[in-house]
N, C-alpha and C positions, 0 to 999 in steps of 0.2 A: 514561632516561639512565643509563649505567653509572657507578658510583661505586667508586673504589678507595681503601681506607683502610689504610695501612701502619702497623705498630707494632712495638715490641720492640727498637728501637735503644738505644744508650747508650754509656757509656765503659767500656772493658774493657782489661785489660793484654795485652800480646803473649802469645800462647799460649792465651788465654782463648776462651770460646765465647759465642755469642748465638743466639737463635732469633727470627727475624722472622716476622710474620704479615701477611697481606694479605686483608682481608675485602672481598669483591666483591658488589655489589648491582646489579641491572638486567641481568645476563647470567649464564648458567650457565658455570662454569669448565670444565666437561666438554665444552663445545661447540667448543672450540678450544685451541690452545696458549697457555700462560701462561708468563711469565718474570719473573725478577728482573734489574733493571738497577741500575747505580750510576753516580754522577757525583761525581768528586773535584774539589776546587777547581782551576779553571783547565784542566780536561780535559773532553772530550766524554763524554756519557753512553754507557755500554757495557753490552751484554747479557752477564750472567755465568752465568745458569742458565735452562734451559728445561725444561718438562714438556709433552709433546705431548698432543694429544687422546687418544691411546691409552695415555698414561702413561709413554712413553719419556722418559728424562732425558738432557740434554746440558749440558756445562759448558765455560766458557772455560778455557784451559790454566792461567791464573793462579789458578784456584780449584779445579781438579780434585783430588779426593782429600781436600779440606778442607770443601767446602760440599755440602749435600744439599738438593735441592728436592723438595717433596712437596705433596700436596693432600688436602683432606677435602671430597669432593663434597657430602656431606650438609650441611656447614657453609658450603659455597661459599667456602672459604678456601684460600689457597696459603701455604706455609711455606718458609722458608729457614733450615736449620740450618747455622751457621757455626762451625767448629772450627779450632783452631790459628791463630787470627787473627794477622795481621801488621800493622804500621803502614801498609803500603801498601794495606790493605783499608779504610782510613778514607775515607768517602764518605757521601753521601746515597743511600739505597737505595730503589728504587721497584719496584712490580710493574706489569705491563701485559700486554696480549696480546703474544704472541711468535710470530714475530720482528718483527711490524710495529709494535707499540706504538701501535695506532690508537685506543685509548680515551683519554679526557681524563686527563692525568696527575694523580695524587694529590699530597699534600703531601710524601710520602716520610718516611723515618725516618733520623735521623742515627746513623751508627756511627763511633765514634772509638776507635782502637786506640793506646794510649799508656801508657807507664810513668810 
């Protein structure tokens, strides 16, 4: 069974940076696309960054130019570098297969952007 464990969230001031990690077990991240999703209070979960099987990256318009998704195949870990954070980036962040999200969701990691 695939297990997803997200970490690296926290409280940061506007304009700050965070780096999220997603350790994956039970499946190779290089076997398919992986993505970072987020869910803000009262909103639906949205896909914000994708890295394809071939290593191509795509981003939602709301994070383009500020977020960078990457992966370490040897560590079977996916990362999300978040720069120039805004209050509207506040959400619980999850990783999962992308774009389908068909693995069982992990617990996520809370990111709060506030002064």
